[in-house]
C-alpha positions in Angstrom: 56.9 26.2 -76.4 53.4 26.7 -75.4 52.8 28.3 -72.1 51.0 26.8 -69.0 49.1 28.9 -66.3 48.2 27.7 -62.9 45.9 28.4 -60.2 45.8 27.2 -56.4 46.0 27.6 -53.1 49.4 29.4 -52.4 50.6 27.5 -49.3 54.5 27.6 -48.1 55.4 24.0 -47.5 57.4 23.9 -43.9 59.2 20.4 -43.1 60.7 20.0 -39.7 62.4 17.0 -38.3 61.5 16.5 -34.3 61.5 13.5 -31.9 58.4 12.1 -30.5 58.6 14.2 -27.4 58.4 17.4 -29.2 55.5 16.0 -31.2 53.7 15.1 -27.9 54.1 18.6 -26.5 52.5 20.0 -29.7 49.4 17.9 -28.9 48.6 17.3 -32.9 47.1 14.1 -33.8 50.0 11.7 -34.7 50.3 10.9 -38.4 47.3 13.2 -39.6 46.5 16.5 -41.2 44.8 18.8 -38.8 43.7 22.3 -40.0 44.9 25.1 -37.5 44.2 28.5 -37.0 46.8 31.6 -37.5 47.5 31.6 -33.7 47.9 27.8 -33.8 50.5 27.6 -36.9 52.4 30.7 -35.4 53.0 29.3 -32.0 53.9 25.6 -33.3 56.2 27.4 -35.6 57.8 29.3 -32.7 58.5 25.9 -30.8 60.3 24.2 -33.6 62.3 27.3 -35.0 65.3 26.1 -33.5 65.0 22.8 -35.6 66.1 24.2 -38.9 62.6 24.1 -40.7 63.0 23.8 -44.4 60.6 26.0 -46.3 59.5 25.9 -50.0 56.3 27.4 -52.1 53.9 24.6 -52.1 49.9 23.8 -52.6 49.3 21.4 -55.5 48.9 23.5 -58.8 52.4 25.6 -57.2 54.2 22.2 -57.0 53.3 21.4 -60.7 53.9 24.6 -62.0 57.4 24.9 -60.7 58.2 21.5 -61.9 57.3 22.7 -65.3 59.3 25.8 -64.8 62.0 23.7 -63.8 61.8 21.8 -67.2 61.8 25.1 -69.1 58.3 25.4 -70.0 56.9 29.1 -69.6 54.7 29.4 -66.7 52.3 31.5 -64.6 50.7 31.0 -61.3 47.5 32.7 -60.0 47.3 32.7 -56.0 46.6 34.7 -53.1 49.3 35.5 -49.8 49.5 37.7 -47.1 51.6 40.7 -46.7 54.2 39.2 -44.5 57.5 37.3 -44.9 56.1 34.1 -45.9 54.1 35.6 -49.0 57.3 37.7 -50.1 58.9 34.0 -49.8 56.1 32.4 -51.8 56.2 35.0 -54.6 59.9 35.2 -54.6 60.6 31.4 -55.1 58.0 31.2 -57.8 59.7 34.0 -59.7 63.1 32.3 -58.9 61.9 29.1 -60.8 61.2 31.5 -63.8 57.2 31.5 -63.3 55.1 34.7 -63.9 53.8 35.0 -60.3 50.3 36.9 -60.7 49.7 37.1 -56.8 46.7 39.0 -55.0 47.0 40.0 -51.4 44.6 38.9 -48.7 43.6 40.2 -45.1 44.9 37.0 -43.7 48.4 35.6 -43.2 50.1 33.7 -45.6 48.8 30.1 -46.1 51.6 27.3 -44.4 51.6 23.6 -44.6 53.8 22.4 -41.7 55.0 18.8 -42.1 56.6 17.2 -38.7 58.6 14.1 -39.4 59.7 11.8 -36.5 62.8 9.5 -36.8 60.2 6.6 -37.5 59.3 8.7 -40.7 55.9 9.3 -39.5 54.6 12.5 -40.9 52.1 14.4 -38.9 50.7 17.9 -40.9 49.3 21.1 -39.3 47.8 23.4 -42.1 46.6 26.9 -41.9 45.1 27.9 -45.3 45.0 31.5 -44.5 45.0 34.0 -47.3 44.9 31.4 -49.9 41.4 30.4 -49.5 40.6 34.3 -49.8 41.0 34.3 -53.6 37.7 35.2 -55.2 35.8 35.0 -58.4 35.8 38.6 -58.4 39.8 38.8 -58.2 39.7 37.0 -61.8 39.5 39.0 -65.1 40.1 37.9 -69.0 43.4 39.7 -69.0 44.6 37.2 -66.2 44.2 34.1 -68.9 45.3 36.2 -72.0 48.3 34.9 -74.0 48.3 31.5 -72.0 47.8 28.1 -74.1 46.9 25.7 -71.1 45.4 26.4 -67.6 46.2 23.8 -64.8 43.9 24.0 -61.7 43.9 21.8 -58.7 40.9 20.2 -57.4 40.9 21.7 -54.0 39.6 24.7 -55.3 36.2 23.1 -56.1 35.3 24.1 -52.7 34.9 27.5 -53.8 32.3 26.8 -56.6 31.9 30.5 -57.8 35.7 30.8 -58.2 36.3 27.4 -59.7 33.5 28.2 -62.4 34.6 31.7 -63.4 38.2 30.4 -63.8 37.1 27.9 -65.8 34.9 30.1 -67.7 37.5 32.5 -68.5 40.2 30.0 -69.2 37.9 28.8 -72.1 36.7 31.9 -73.2 40.3 33.0 -74.1 41.1 29.8 -75.8 43.0 27.9 -73.2 43.1 24.1 -72.8 42.2 23.2 -69.4 44.1 20.6 -67.2 42.1 19.8 -63.9 43.8 17.6 -61.2 41.1 16.2 -58.5 43.6 16.3 -55.8 41.4 14.7 -53.2 38.8 12.0 -52.9 37.1 13.8 -50.2 36.9 16.9 -52.2 35.5 15.0 -55.1 32.8 12.9 -52.8 31.9 16.5 -51.4 31.6 18.6 -54.7 30.7 15.5 -57.0 27.8 17.2 -58.9 29.7 20.4 -59.2 32.7 18.7 -60.8 30.8 16.5 -63.3 29.5 19.3 -64.3 32.5 21.5 -64.8 34.8 18.7 -66.3 31.8 17.9 -69.0 31.7 21.8 -69.7 35.2 22.9 -69.6 37.8 20.5 -69.0 40.1 19.0 -71.7 42.6 16.9 -69.2 41.8 14.9 -66.2 44.0 13.7 -63.6 43.2 11.7 -60.9 44.3 8.9 -58.5 42.5 5.6 -58.1 40.2 6.7 -55.2 39.4 10.0 -57.0 38.8 8.7 -60.1 36.4 5.8 -58.6 34.6 8.7 -56.4 34.1 10.9 -59.7 32.9 8.0 -61.9 31.2 5.9 -59.6 33.3 2.9 -61.0 34.5 0.1 -58.8 37.9 -0.2 -60.9 40.7 2.4 -61.9 40.3 0.7 -65.4 36.3 1.2 -65.5 36.9 4.9 -64.1 39.2 5.9 -66.6 36.7 4.5 -69.6 33.9 6.4 -67.6 36.0 9.8 -67.2 37.5 9.6 -70.8 34.2 10.7 -72.8 33.6 13.8 -70.5 37.2 15.3 -71.6 40.1 15.0 -74.2 42.6 13.0 -72.0 42.1 11.4 -69.0 44.9 10.1 -66.6 44.3 7.5 -63.8 47.3 7.4 -61.5 48.0 3.9 -60.0 51.0 4.8 -57.5 53.7 2.3 -57.7 51.7 0.5 -60.5 52.0 3.3 -62.9 49.2 5.3 -64.8 46.4 4.8 -67.4 46.0 7.3 -69.8 43.2 7.4 -72.5 42.3 9.8 -75.5 39.1 8.4 -77.2 39.8 5.1 -78.3 43.5 5.3 -77.6 44.4 3.8 -74.2 48.0 3.1 -72.8 49.3 1.6 -69.4 52.5 3.2 -68.5 54.8 1.7 -66.1 56.4 3.7 -63.0 60.3 4.0 -63.0 62.1 2.3 -60.3 62.4 4.1 -57.0 63.1 4.0 -53.5 60.3 5.9 -52.2 60.6 7.6 -48.8 57.9 10.2 -49.2 54.9 10.3 -51.4 54.2 13.9 -50.9 54.0 15.6 -54.4 54.1 12.7 -56.6 50.7 13.7 -58.3 51.6 17.1 -58.7 54.8 16.2 -60.2 53.7 13.4 -62.4 51.0 16.2 -63.8 54.3 18.8 -64.6 55.9 15.8 -66.6 52.8 14.7 -68.4 51.9 18.3 -69.4 55.7 19.0 -70.3 55.3 16.0 -72.8 51.9 17.3 -73.9 52.5 20.9 -74.6 55.5 19.7 -77.2 53.4 17.4 -78.8 54.7 14.1 -77.7 52.6 11.0 -78.0 50.5 10.1 -74.9 53.0 7.1 -73.9 55.7 9.6 -73.8 53.8 12.0 -71.9 53.1 9.4 -69.3 56.6 8.1 -69.1 57.7 11.6 -68.2 55.2 11.9 -65.4 56.4 8.7 -64.0 59.7 10.0 -64.5 59.2 13.1 -62.1 56.9 11.4 -59.9 59.6 8.6 -59.2 62.2 11.3 -58.4 60.3 13.2 -55.8 59.2 10.1 -54.1 63.0 9.6 -53.4 63.1 12.8 -51.1 61.2 14.4 -48.4 58.6 16.7 -49.2 57.2 18.0 -52.7 60.3 19.6 -54.3 63.1 17.8 -55.7 66.7 19.0 -55.4 69.1 19.8 -57.5 70.9 16.2 -57.7 67.2 15.0 -59.0 66.7 17.4 -61.3 70.2 16.7 -62.9 69.2 12.8 -62.9 66.2 13.7 -64.7 67.7 15.8 -67.3 70.1 13.0 -67.9 67.3 10.6 -68.4 65.2 13.2 -70.7 66.4 12.4 -74.1 65.9 8.4 -73.7 62.5 9.4 -72.7 61.5 11.6 -75.6 63.5 9.2 -78.3 
């Protein structure tokens, strides 16, 4: 089976269920994502430590790579962590999933994304990027990319132009197929010309949700965005949430329905869609099958809190796979 290497912001995802009084005491904007400092994240974690936080390795590309690894694909991952227990946890979890974790160490603490969930299912996020954003173009070398078949990078990395350009250049130099998840419509708008250049020059597969696709293309509908993006790469995918996805390769276009799901949290849905789609692609399946595999994984992850599937959900996926592939 072909091998997939990922690169992204290495973050430890931490989920905590709290009541509204605790959230008010933390003085974070409710139902928003707030960037915080090391001192702030450590202070918040100290206050919620008794509430049984759930930890998992995270970040968009890491979620995709972990999903591919759980499906049985050979995987690797490049990221930067701190010399601390969270960094040890991240690297250890990636390796436990079967991923060749090629980690660098930064001067800062390991990045963390803290999700605070109140009884009304509202989610408030505090994110400390830490060592993750210290990954630099000078850390990369051709040897890191040698021997892999696909390279998957998250759009958040576009905020570091030099790093993204060098990663894409090295991946193509070593003959890899490049997969790019645009990841955030804000990042797309802030780095539009750069991203358009990178996709046109280096990228083979583009994943985007509706907002990201329209921001990237300037189109006013997801369908028009797909038609605009597709000529820039080999395969374009526009994810439509509960309405499924659109997939196009040259003149071949498909609409893929989502699977029935009882959604409780959409965190990680796009990341797991990419995992399922790439899993089908590296095995040579037709585009509609790849899309159905993406829908299967994304449909299962929205039924749990957080971006990681539990064992029961993976068993459901394994039971459904033969029907998807036939």
